[in-house]
N, C-alpha and C positions, 0 to 999 in steps of 0.2 A: 806134805802142805796142810801148815797150819791156818783152820779158819778165824775171819776176820772178825774181830771184835765191832761192836757199833762205833767206838773213835775212830779206831783205824779205816771203817769204810766209807766216813760221814768226813774225813781228812784226805784221804783218798779223791772220794768224790770231788771235794771241794776242787783239790788240786786240780784234779785234768777239766774242771769246769772252767775255771778262771784262766789256766794254760789255753786253753781252746780259744774264748773270748781274747785274749790276747793275743794269740797267732792272729785271728781272725780279725784285729784291728791294724796289727803291723807290717802284714804282708802288704795290706792298699799303698803304702808308703813306697818301698821299690817299684811297686806293680806300677802307680799311675806317671811314676817317673820314666819307666820303660815306653809305655806307650806313650807319651809326649803329650804335651799342652795343645797340640791341636784334637787330636782323636779323646782326649781322655774325659772330658765330657760325655761322648757319645757311648765310651767303653763303658764307663760308670751305671749310663741311664740302660743300656742294651746288659748289664750285666746283670745289674738289679731284678729287672725286667722278669731274666728267666729265671732267677733263684724266686723270687715270689711266687711262680708257677711252679718248682721244685718242691719248694716246700708247701704247697698244698697238695701235691702229689705224696710226696713223704707223712703226711698226716694218714691221707687215707691209706698207704701201705702199713706203715705199723700200726695206727691205728689202739693205744696205749696197748699192743699185743707184750712187749719188755715185762712191764710191771705187771703185768697178769701173768706170765708163767713166770716171774721170781716170785711171786705169791702161789701159785698153784704148784713147783715144785718145792719149794721150802715146805708147804703143808704136806707133801706126798712123802718126803724124805722124814719130818718130824714122825712121822709112823712106819718109817722102814720100808718103804713103798719105794726104792731106789729101781726096783725094774720098770714101774707106773711113772716115772720121772724120765727113764730111759723112751718108754714110750711116747710119754706125751712130748717130747722133745723131738722125736724123728716123726712122729704126726704132722705135729705143727710147720717144722720146719718145710715138709712137702705143702703145704696148704698154704703159707706164706709166700713159699717160692712160686706157687702158682698164682699169686695174686702182684707178687712180682714183674710175674712174663706178661698179665693182661694190662696192666698198666705201663710196663715198655712196650708193648706193640702199641696202645694207647698214643703215647708219646712221640712213638719213631712216627707211624703210618697219618698220626691224623696230628702230626705238628704245624698244619696251616691253617688247619681248624680250631686247635689248641690257643694260637696265637691270635686269630681272629675275637674268638671270646675270652681270653683273657689277658691280652694284652694289646685289647684295642684296634686290631688287625696289623701291628705291625709284623711285618713279614722278618725283617731282620733276627726275630727269637728262633724264627725255624729252623736253622742249623745247629745252633744252641741246644734246645729240646731235645734235639734227636740225639747229639753226645752225652745229654744227663739221662735218655732213657735207658741208657746203658749197665748205669750205677742203680737202675730199679730194678735189675736184676739180680742184684748180692745185699742190699738195703735190707728187703722184708725179711730174710733170712739171718743177717747179721745181727739182728732185733733179736729173733728169736734164742740163739745162741750167749748172746748177753744177759738175758734172763735166765736162760739156766745156767748160767755163771753165776751170776747175782743167787739163787735159790739155792744155790750151796755155799753159801755162806762166803766167797771168794770174789767180792765185789772190787776189794781194789784192780783184781787184773781186768774186770770188766771198764774200773775208770781208766786204767793205762791203755785202753785199746783204744779209746777216743782220743786220745794223746797221741798214739800211733796213728792214726787214720787224719788228723788235723798235721800232724808232722808232714806226712807221707802228699798232702792234698796240699798243703804248700811250696813244698817244696817242687813240688811238680811244676805247679801254675808259673813260680820263679823262675823255673829252670825252663820254660816252655815259652815262655814272655820273653826272659831274654834273647833265647834264641833265635826267633819270631821277629821280633822288633831291630833290636839290634844287633845280630849277627847278619840275618838273613835281610835284614831292609822293607819286613815283608807286613800287613795289614793288621792292624785291632782289631779285624774280623779276627781273621786266622789266629791269632793271642787270645779272642775272648773264647773260642770253639776249644781250644785247648785248656784253656782254666778249667772250660765246664767239665771235661774229659776228667780232670784232676776228683774228680769226686768218687769215681769210680777205681782211682786207684788205692786212693787211700781206705776205701772202703775192704777193698782186696786184703789190703796189706792187713787189716784190722782183723779181718776173717779169719787168715790163717792164723795171726797169731794163737787168736782164740781157740780154733779148730787143737791145738798146741796144749793150753791150758785147758782145754775137755779132756785130752790122753791123760792129762796128769790130773783132773778132779777127781777121774772114775777110780784110779788106783786110791785115792782116800778111801774108798767105800772098802770094811771089812767085811768077811763073812757074819760076826755075831750082829752087826747094823741090823744086817736083812733079815725083816720078820718074814713068816713064811704067809704068802697070801691070807691063807685061810683064817689067819691069826687079824687082817685087818681089812680084809674082802667089805664087811661091813660098816666100817666106819670110814673108808677111804672116798674120798671124792670120784665118781667117774668121767672117764675122760670123754670126754663129748666139742665140736666145734663149737657147738651153738653157747654152750656154757662158757667154755672161752670167751667167744665174743662179747656173755653178757659180765665176764671180769672185768675185760679188756676194754670195751667202750665207758665205764666211769670214769677210768684212769684218764681216756682222752679226752673225755670232756673236761676233767679239772686240768690240765696241761697244757690245754689247746685256749682257755678263756680269756688271757690276756692277750693272745691274738686275736680274737675274735674282737674284745672292747678296745681294743687298737684300732681296728678295721670300722669298729663303729665311731669311735672320735673322728676318725679321718673322714667320713662321710659328714657327719652333724657337724662338725665344727664349722667348715668349711659352708654349709647350711645356713647356720645361726650367726653366721658374720657377715655373709651377702647378702639375707633377706631382712634381716630382723637389725645388726648393727649398720647397714651399710656400710662394710670397711672394703678398703681395696685389695686386689690381689697380692699385689708384695706384701700388704701387711700380716693379710691370710696365712700367705707360704711363709713368716718369718715366725711368726707366733706357733704357729701348727709345728714347726721346725723345731723349736725351743722343747715343747714337754712333746711328742706325737715321736721324734729321732734322736735327738739330741742326749734332752735329759734321760731317755728309757736307754738309751745306750749303757749311761754309766750306773742308772741302776740293777743293770744287768748283774752286776755283781753282788748283789745283794740275796737275788732270784739265785744265784748259783750255790749261795751256803745253803738257800733254804730247800734247795734239791737235793744237796748231798744227804741232809738232815734226812729230809722224805722218803730216799731210795734207800737209805739204813733203816730205815724203821719199817717197812714194807714185810719181809722177808722175815724180821726178828716178831713181829706182832702177828702173823701170819702164823707162824711156827707153834709161837703160847696158844692160841687160841683154835689150831687145831688137836690140838694136846689134850687141850682142857686145864692149861693149868689156873693152880690156884690163885684164886681173886687176888690176895696180896700180893702175889708174886709180876703178875699182870699190872696191878697199880704202881710198884714202884716202879717198872720199866715206864709206866707213862709220867711218873713224875719225876723223871731221870729228861724225860725227851722233853718235858716242859722247862724244865729248870738247862738243859744244854739248848737247847732251842732260844730263849732268850738273854744264855752267855754269852753266845757265839753272835747273834744277827742284829742285836741292840747296841753296842758298841760301834758295831761295823756301820749300823743308820747315823746315829751318833758323833761318828768320825765323821763318813762325808759331811753332812752337814755342814761343819767346824771346819772345813775344807773346800765348801762350797765353788767357793769362787774363782780359788787356784784351778781346781778341777777344773773349770767352764775354761779358764784361760788355757789351759793346756789341748784340751781335747776340741775344743770349738775359737773364738774369738776373746780378747780382753774386751774390745770395744760393748759386748754384750754381755759382761759376766756382771755386774749388776741386775738386770734383770735376770739374766737368764741360773745366777747364783740361787735367786727367790724360786724362779720355779722349779729347782734341782731339787729344794729342802721340800718342796711340799712333796713332789715326786717320793723322795728317800721315807715319808710315812707313810703316801701310797704302797712303797713296795713292802715296806716291815708286815703290814695288815696284809699286803698278797702274798706272802712266805707263808704269816700264820693262817692263814687261809685254808693253802694249798697244801699243808703237812696236817691241821687237822681231818681238810677232806678226804685225804690218803689212810687220815686213821680209821674213818667212819667208814671207809669201805672195807677196808680187813678186817674190822670189829661187826661187820654183818649190817652194816646201817649205812648199804650202798643207796634205796629209795631217799632215804633222810637226804644223805649227801647232794642227791640230785635235783632235790627240792629246795636245797641250800643256795645251791649253784642256778637255779632255776628265779629264784628271788634276787640273788645279786645283779641277773642280768635286768631284771626288773624295775628295780632300785636305781639302777645305775639309769637305765633307759626315763625313767622319772624325773628324777634330778638334774639330769642332761644340759635340757634348753635354761630351767630357772638359775641353775648356778655361773654356766655358760654365761646367760644375757647379766650377772650382778657382779662375778668374778674375774670376768674376761679369761686370758689365759690359763689363769688356776681353776675354772669351773671342770673341765671334762676331767682334771685329777683327782681335785675333793671328790665329783661326785662318787668317782671308783673309788676313794679311801673307803668314803663313807658306806657305800655298799659291802666293803671287804670287811670293815668294821662290825656291821649289824650281824653278816654272817658269822663272823668268828665265835662273836659272840655267843649264838644261836648252838654252834657246832661244838665250842667248847661244853655248852651246858647241858648236852645230852651225852656228852663225853664222860665228863663227870658223875651223871646220874649213874651211869651203868659200874663207872669203877671208884668213883670217892674219891677224886685225884687231889681234891682241895681240902687241905687242913692249916691249920694253925703255922707247921712247919716249914712247908711249902711255899706261904705267903709269906715267911720273913726273909727266905731264902731269895725268893723274888722281888723282895722289896731291897734286897742290900743291892741285888744285880742293877736295880734300875739306878739307885744309890750311886753307886760306882760310876755306872755310864752319865750320869747327868755331871759329877764331880768330872769326871773325864773329859765331858763337851766343855763345861766350862773354861778349864786347864787349857785346854786343847785352845780354844776360842780367842781366848784373854792372850796365850802366847804366839796366835798369830797374827793379834792388833800388835804388839809389841816388832814380832819379826820383821813385819811388811814395811816396819818404821826404816827399818836397816839395808833390807833386800827389796829389790822391787820387783813386784810381781805381777806387772804389765809386758812381762815377755816371757815364753812360756817356760825357757831353760831357768828363767827366776820364781816361775809358780812353780817347778819340779822341785828346784830346793827347797822352797817353803813348806811342801807336802812332804820330802821327806822328813824335814826336822820338826813338824807337828805331827808325821805319823810315828814318829819313833817315839818324843815325846807322849802322845795318845797309847800307848803300848806301853809304855813304861809304868804310866798312872793307875790306868787300868791294871794291870798286872798284880803291880805293889797292893793295891784296893782289894783285889779280888784273894791273893794269898792270904792278907791281913785277915780279912773278914769270914775267911773259909769257904769262898763262892770258887776257887778254883780248882776245890775237891771234886764236880761235877763231873773234870775232865778221868778223874782216878774211876770215878762211879761206871761209866759210859764206858773206859778201858777194859775194865773187869764185863764187861754185856756180852755176852756171844751172842751171834744170832741165833741160832739153835742147836 
């Protein structure tokens, strides 16, 4: 088995993330049809409540462990301590499995109390929570195994396991729902219960796949790779549960910042509009849905791209830092990371902004597309800087600036809280998104300044490369916006079919323009540089 390069890793994680998000949206169409118009509202509400609770337990169960395991395994392997990687994997599989058992016990036997605390006493969620508790028995161990595989630089297999998990989950959901609602004429409650059980089915199949990959991974370690324990004892990190938690918790805090900020928006936006702006409940619901749900779903595509870069960076940098690689080598990797991040995320952001109205029509409604598209454009700016912030935070942690990364994280929360009220009062629906964007912009600046101070990343050559990427992106944005203006004169984007056609045409134009410009000015060469970069 050949280890993944940084480019291959990023591409696989991008593809798996996008496919997973597409599947998580597309399955709703047949699911709702089979549930039926009478019960679809209650079924969606119940399903949403249950999965919000489940996500909370998932955060507690995984606690950033996959990223931390990836970092630690890569560090051990870089020193030739493959035996320590195996001990670490086995030890933490046991630890996290015990965590999963405890959480499953709480969810199953305490479902009634969980419903009272987290679902406002809606007892309909009790049975689905019990079904989901079964998945908690395997999810923590699955996270450990994914981190282990990533640490060995086989990130593509870890990403592929996520696709397997989603396909299996969706397939079982649709099969169970069709059988219960169409063939058996059963109740929507039974369909929801079986739909939640699908999480266990998907996780189990993904775990079986990764166990098979683990067998193949171990065969890649040859005798010359393994260094005697005496040679690496002094340099090798010790295995301890407390150190693993210290390594995992910062990753957890970074990964969940957007979720926490969305919960903050959910409460404060309603409070501001009720007590200060004296808006009606319908107005509050409509505006919050625009930036809090609808726009957020669309910008998650950008976040998936950032996750692909971030997940690839962690083991590569961890291995280099552990081996105490020369400054020039680390500096070059850092420069490639910065350039690659801009090369991928910037055009994706500009492209989404250029076709924002058509995207809103396809995924929401044409009637709201004017205001909705403006909200989406502001949300794209927020998403871009969130992506930068997340990648920089992970780099800080890998380069032993954990305390600083947590300080910047705390300041991001503080800035957001300070700006939330004045910006929401003055800018309305754009206020919360703008406050979040400003917080990420400021903290991204400070994080990058610290990284640059240590590794001297910024130089005239990198500046020229980033300027060319920015110029290519701006030209693409203008060309697509102009093309969009004329295309809608011929093809109406008032319908979902028409909007999809416009999106496809504009998307092809954007890719062609950006690809041509990047090829002509040499920006495209970053793909070759990243492709030739090994994880360790």
